[in-house]
C-alpha positions as CSV (number, residue, x, y, z in Angstrom):
1,X,-0.1,0.0,0.1
2,X,1.4,3.4,-1.0
3,X,0.7,6.1,1.0
4,X,0.7,9.5,-1.0
5,X,0.7,12.9,0.7
6,X,-0.2,15.9,-1.3
7,X,2.6,18.3,-1.7
8,X,0.2,21.2,-0.6
9,X,-0.1,19.5,2.7
10,X,3.6,19.7,3.3
11,X,4.6,23.2,4.5
12,X,8.3,24.5,5.3
13,X,8.3,23.9,8.8
14,X,8.0,20.1,8.6
15,X,10.6,20.0,5.9
16,X,13.0,22.0,8.2
17,X,12.1,19.5,11.1
18,X,12.9,16.5,9.0
19,X,16.3,18.1,7.6
20,X,17.4,19.0,11.3
21,X,16.4,15.6,12.3
22,X,18.1,13.5,9.7
23,X,21.3,15.8,10.4
24,X,21.2,15.3,14.2
25,X,21.2,11.4,13.5
26,X,23.8,11.3,10.8
27,X,26.0,13.8,12.7
28,X,25.7,11.8,16.0
29,X,26.6,8.5,14.3
30,X,29.9,10.3,12.5
31,X,30.6,11.5,15.6
32,X,30.4,8.0,17.5
33,X,32.3,6.5,14.6
34,X,35.3,9.1,15.1
35,X,35.3,8.3,18.8
36,X,35.3,4.6,18.5
37,X,38.0,4.8,15.9
38,X,40.3,7.0,17.6
39,X,40.0,5.1,20.9
40,X,42.9,2.6,20.3
41,X,45.4,5.3,19.4
42,X,44.6,7.4,22.6
43,X,45.1,4.0,24.7
44,X,48.2,3.6,22.5
45,X,49.8,6.9,23.5
46,X,48.6,7.0,26.9
47,X,50.8,3.6,27.1
48,X,53.6,4.9,25.5
49,X,53.8,7.8,27.8
50,X,53.5,5.6,30.9
51,X,56.4,3.5,29.5
52,X,58.5,6.6,28.9
53,X,57.8,7.7,32.6
54,X,59.0,4.4,33.8
55,X,62.0,4.3,31.5
56,X,61.2,1.3,29.5
57,X,60.8,3.3,26.2
58,X,63.6,5.8,24.8
59,X,62.2,8.2,22.2
60,X,60.2,7.3,19.1
61,X,61.9,4.0,18.2
62,X,60.3,0.8,17.2
63,X,60.8,-0.9,20.5
64,X,58.6,1.6,22.3
65,X,55.6,0.6,19.6
66,X,53.3,-1.2,21.9
67,X,50.5,-2.9,19.5
68,X,47.8,-4.9,21.0
69,X,45.8,-7.3,18.5
70,X,42.3,-7.7,18.6
71,X,42.8,-11.6,19.5
72,X,44.9,-10.4,22.6
73,X,42.4,-8.0,23.3
74,X,39.6,-10.6,23.4
75,X,41.6,-13.0,25.4
76,X,42.1,-10.5,27.9
77,X,38.4,-9.3,28.1
78,X,37.2,-13.1,28.2
79,X,39.8,-13.7,31.1
80,X,38.5,-10.7,33.0
81,X,34.7,-11.7,32.4
82,X,35.4,-15.2,33.6
83,X,37.3,-13.9,36.6
84,X,34.5,-11.5,37.8
85,X,31.8,-14.2,37.3
86,X,33.5,-16.4,39.6
87,X,33.2,-13.7,42.2
88,X,29.8,-14.3,42.7
89,X,28.5,-17.2,44.9
90,X,26.7,-20.2,43.3
91,X,23.7,-20.9,45.7
92,X,22.0,-24.3,45.7
93,X,18.5,-22.8,44.6
94,X,16.7,-24.7,47.1
95,X,13.6,-22.6,48.9
96,X,12.5,-23.8,52.1
97,X,9.2,-22.8,53.5
98,X,8.5,-22.9,57.4
99,X,5.3,-22.2,58.9
100,X,6.0,-19.7,61.7
101,X,2.9,-19.1,64.2
102,X,2.8,-15.4,64.8
103,X,1.7,-13.7,67.8
104,X,-1.4,-11.8,68.0
105,X,-1.4,-8.4,66.1
106,X,-4.3,-5.8,66.1
107,X,-3.3,-4.9,62.7
108,X,-4.3,-8.0,61.1
109,X,-7.5,-8.5,63.2
110,X,-10.8,-8.7,62.0
111,X,-12.7,-7.7,64.9
112,X,-11.7,-4.1,64.2
113,X,-13.4,-3.7,60.9
114,X,-14.9,-0.8,59.3
115,X,-18.4,-2.4,59.8
116,X,-17.9,-2.2,63.4
117,X,-20.2,0.1,65.2
118,X,-18.8,2.0,68.1
119,X,-21.2,1.6,70.7
120,X,-19.6,3.8,73.4
121,X,-20.7,7.1,71.9
122,X,-24.5,6.4,72.5
């Protein structure tokens, strides 16, 4: 089914709102792409600076270049995931229901219901 909208029904405000909406979505997608694309580079720069402070890296030579592959990152991530999941206690999933006799409580008493007429005021 094809929905046809007459051109006269579309005003300039609707067109401006649509264009601004599309530009906002595409702009945010481009921004997210650039952020996720540059995160490994930022980590590499941070690691290189940390190694220079410790004295393990001298200058911009190839020995200082630290490159972590995707497979290494996946292995580290999986190890951390498994480690943190082992920290939780595994319980035996058995529920025990015991009947406990309760003391008398006026809050649950039926004799003080709303239909009870107060005879003291007569």
